C-alpha positions as CSV (number, residue, x, y, z in Angstrom):
1,X,87.7,102.6,108.9
2,X,86.2,105.8,109.7
3,X,83.7,107.2,107.4
4,X,82.7,110.5,107.0
5,X,79.3,111.1,107.5
6,X,76.3,113.4,108.3
7,X,72.9,112.5,109.3
8,X,70.1,113.9,107.2
9,X,67.8,114.5,110.0
10,X,70.3,116.5,112.0
11,X,70.3,119.5,109.4
12,X,67.7,121.3,109.5
13,X,66.5,125.1,109.2
14,X,70.3,126.0,110.0
15,X,73.1,124.8,108.3
16,X,75.5,122.3,109.8
17,X,79.1,123.2,109.5
18,X,81.8,120.3,109.4
19,X,85.4,120.0,109.9
20,X,87.8,117.4,108.7
21,X,91.1,116.3,109.9
22,X,91.5,113.1,108.7
23,X,94.3,110.6,107.6
24,X,94.5,109.0,104.5
25,X,93.9,105.7,105.4
26,X,90.1,107.1,106.0
27,X,89.6,107.5,102.2
28,X,90.4,104.3,100.1
29,X,90.8,105.7,96.8
30,X,93.3,107.9,98.5
31,X,95.0,105.3,100.3
32,X,95.3,103.3,96.8
33,X,97.2,105.8,95.1
34,X,99.4,106.0,97.4
35,X,100.1,102.4,97.9
36,X,100.4,102.4,94.3
37,X,102.9,105.5,94.1
38,X,100.8,107.4,91.8
39,X,101.5,110.2,94.9
40,X,102.1,110.6,98.7
41,X,99.9,113.0,100.7
42,X,102.3,113.9,103.4
43,X,99.7,114.7,105.9
44,X,96.1,114.8,107.0
45,X,93.1,115.6,104.7
46,X,91.6,119.1,106.3
47,X,88.4,120.7,105.1
48,X,85.7,122.8,106.3
49,X,81.9,121.9,104.7
50,X,78.5,123.8,105.2
51,X,75.6,121.3,105.0
52,X,72.4,123.3,104.2
53,X,68.4,121.6,103.4
54,X,67.6,123.1,100.5
55,X,63.7,121.9,99.7
56,X,64.1,118.3,99.0
57,X,67.9,118.4,98.4
58,X,70.4,118.5,100.7
59,X,73.5,121.1,99.5
60,X,77.2,120.4,100.4
61,X,79.8,123.2,99.6
62,X,83.2,123.0,100.8
63,X,86.7,123.2,100.5
64,X,89.4,120.7,101.0
65,X,93.4,120.6,101.2
66,X,96.1,118.2,101.7
67,X,99.8,118.4,101.5
68,X,101.5,116.2,98.7
69,X,105.3,115.4,97.5
70,X,105.9,114.5,94.0
71,X,108.2,113.8,91.1
72,X,108.6,116.5,88.2
73,X,107.8,114.5,85.3
74,X,110.4,116.3,83.4
75,X,113.3,116.5,85.7
76,X,111.9,113.7,88.5
77,X,113.2,116.1,91.0
78,X,111.2,115.5,94.0
79,X,109.2,118.3,94.9
80,X,106.3,119.4,97.6
81,X,102.5,121.0,96.7
82,X,99.4,121.4,97.8
83,X,96.2,120.4,96.9
84,X,93.4,123.2,97.5
85,X,89.8,122.6,96.2
86,X,86.4,123.7,96.8
87,X,83.5,122.1,95.4
88,X,79.3,121.8,95.7
89,X,77.4,118.7,95.7
90,X,74.1,118.6,96.1
91,X,72.0,115.3,97.5
92,X,69.1,113.9,96.2
93,X,67.3,110.9,97.8
94,X,67.5,107.9,95.4
95,X,63.9,107.5,95.6
96,X,63.5,111.2,93.8
97,X,66.2,110.4,91.2
98,X,64.7,107.3,90.2
99,X,60.7,109.1,90.0
100,X,62.4,112.3,87.6
101,X,63.9,109.9,85.4
102,X,61.1,107.6,84.9
103,X,58.7,110.6,84.3
104,X,60.6,111.7,81.2
105,X,60.8,110.0,77.8
106,X,64.5,111.4,77.0
107,X,66.9,112.3,79.4
108,X,69.0,115.6,79.2
109,X,71.1,116.2,82.0
110,X,71.0,119.7,83.7
111,X,73.4,121.5,85.7
112,X,71.6,119.9,88.8
113,X,72.2,116.8,87.8
114,X,75.8,117.2,86.7
115,X,76.2,118.2,90.4
116,X,74.1,116.1,91.7
117,X,74.8,112.6,93.8
118,X,72.3,110.1,95.3
119,X,71.9,109.0,98.8
120,X,69.5,106.6,100.5
121,X,68.6,105.8,104.2
122,X,69.2,108.5,106.7
123,X,72.9,108.8,106.4
124,X,74.8,110.6,103.5
125,X,78.7,109.3,103.5
126,X,80.8,111.8,102.3
127,X,84.4,109.6,101.8
128,X,83.5,109.0,98.6
129,X,83.0,112.7,97.2
130,X,86.0,113.9,99.4
131,X,88.5,111.5,98.1
132,X,87.4,112.1,94.4
133,X,87.6,115.9,94.7
134,X,91.0,115.6,95.9
135,X,92.2,112.7,93.1
136,X,90.8,114.7,90.4
137,X,92.9,117.7,91.5
138,X,96.7,115.5,91.7
139,X,97.9,116.0,88.5
140,X,98.9,113.3,86.1
141,X,102.4,114.7,84.7
142,X,103.5,116.9,87.8
143,X,105.8,119.9,87.3
144,X,108.2,121.3,89.7
145,X,107.4,124.6,87.7
146,X,106.2,125.6,84.4
147,X,109.8,126.4,83.2
148,X,111.4,123.2,84.2
149,X,114.0,122.2,81.4
150,X,114.1,118.3,82.1
151,X,116.8,116.2,81.6
152,X,119.2,115.8,79.1
153,X,117.9,113.1,76.4
154,X,121.5,112.2,75.8
155,X,123.2,112.5,78.9
156,X,120.7,112.5,81.3
157,X,122.1,116.1,82.8
158,X,119.8,117.9,84.7
159,X,119.2,121.1,82.5
160,X,117.6,123.6,85.4
161,X,120.8,123.3,87.5
162,X,123.6,122.8,84.7
163,X,124.3,122.7,80.6
164,X,125.4,119.7,79.2
165,X,128.2,119.4,76.6
166,X,125.9,116.8,74.1
167,X,125.2,118.5,70.7
168,X,122.5,120.2,70.3
169,X,121.8,119.3,67.0
170,X,117.6,118.8,66.5
171,X,117.2,115.1,65.5
172,X,114.7,113.9,63.0
173,X,113.3,110.9,63.9
174,X,111.4,110.7,60.9
175,X,113.3,107.8,58.9
176,X,115.1,106.1,62.2
177,X,113.8,102.7,61.7
178,X,115.7,102.7,58.4
179,X,118.9,103.9,59.8
180,X,120.6,100.4,59.6
181,X,118.5,98.9,56.9
182,X,120.8,97.3,53.9
183,X,120.1,96.3,51.0
184,X,121.8,93.3,49.3
185,X,121.4,92.3,45.7
186,X,121.8,89.0,44.4
């Protein structure tokens, strides 16, 4: 399996530009989502990232894209979509994070802590961060469009393409559990 890695010693005064064009199989989380039929990524994961050294941290800013095939959660129609997300992640050496946490009595997370990840060794593997960025952008309940009318609850007709002849009376389900309840006296 290929990993998207950067060597920390290669990041000098000039930012490192990184371009990726990788298949879904490179990213285990996305491959699992695809195998579970949560989504279908129809092409490669593409992105451009800038990696820069800032004092004792490494800042990665980038933009990642992926083409998707989804099913609408209202009308069940298949449609295509596109994930296009920008991100910034700050990497700090694992020892530096441990030292800063040990110095403080109470730990209060600041903006820097929320954007940062730890790394150890001389390489940073971006695979997990890239797949996380894509996974967060895939909708849990995808819609083919915001005005989707969905399916008729009675006959199953797609209300986006045609009307149905079912009664359109509003149904209250408040006491529906009691509709067949009968009391018999002895």
